[in-house]
C-alpha positions, 0 to 999 in steps of 0.5 A: 499500499502507497499513500498518495495523500492524506486522503488517498491510497494506492494498493497494488493487487490484480489491478490498482486500487484507489481508496479515498477517505473521508469521515472514517468511511472509504470508497474504492475505484476498482477493487482487484480481488478480495485478497485486497482487504487489509487493516487500511481498507475499512468501512467501505461504503462505495465501489466504483468499477471502471469496466467489467474485466475480472482483474478489476472487480473479482472481489466486488461480491465481498464488499457488496456482501459487506453492504457497500454501494457498487457502481458499474459502467452503465453500458456494461452492467449486463457483463456483471449481472449475467456474468455466468451466462456470458462465459457460457454462451461466448464461444458458442455464439459469437466467435468473431467478438474479440473483446471477451464479454465472459472476462467478468467476475466469476460471480454474478453482480446484481442490484448495482447502480449504473454509472452514466456517462457525465453524471456525478456520483455523490459521496461523503460531500465529494462529486465524482464525475463519470467520464466515458473512456471507451477503448480497452472495453466499449463501456469504460469510464474514468472517474474525475474527482478532487482530493487533498488539493489535487484534481484526479482521474482514474482512467481504468486501463486507458493508459498504464504509464506515461505514453503507453498502453497495457495491452493493445489487443484489447482494442480490437473489439471485433475481428479485423476491426478498428472500432475500439482503436478509434474510441481509444484515440478519441478517449485519449484526446478526451482526457488530454483536454481535462484539467488534471493533475494526477492520473490513477491508471488501472494497472501501474503507478500513478503519474502526473498529467504534466508527464502523461505524454499523451500526445505521444501515444495518440501519434503512435496509434494514429501511425498504426491506423494509417498502416492498416487503412492506407490513410491518415487518421482524421478525428470525427467532428460531428456537424449538426442541423437543427430539425426542431427546437430539441432535436438535431441531425448529425448530418456527417455520421 
């Protein structure tokens, strides 16, 4: 366990687990295995998951049984609520899906709350903004919050270290498909535009955003895109046409 601040700790388990302390209570961002339990992790009221992969959340049932409130990225709720079914059916029905929907926890996680994009989860007077960061998985989110005078972003597996990914193959959501790759590029651009002091990756040590080398990683991924497609990567910028007071059409989708 490492102390990142008066009220922020980092624990290395099957993933990087972050504990936020306030009023004698604790909130976890990702939770690894139930082996993560130690004397520093007590009175856990909430667990915020960045994505459904087992290395991030295999111990989540332990905390739920202890009474903790569980938040799951809204787009990935069924991969935890129906984890057993996902494992049983994946190879039978969809061999071309490469994001491994069966790589969720070994126990179903029901009665959890969805963490919806751009909403703010309130806990102990603190706000945790849900930032959509698809790429490593299609529904991955990050959590933006302020603690000990620093703005922090828990980014899941979007990055593993300054200028680096953990495992590239997760970006291939479908066989010979670049949708995950493109989402990764868009998510990196999203965090590059955020005002953040400290980035908390899902694996590896926290690092300052000023040293994150996000532009370097974007350039590498853009080069891979160009090698595959034979043309440069151009970020999608939507163009809107107003149809009515509350309805707009994206004319270039």
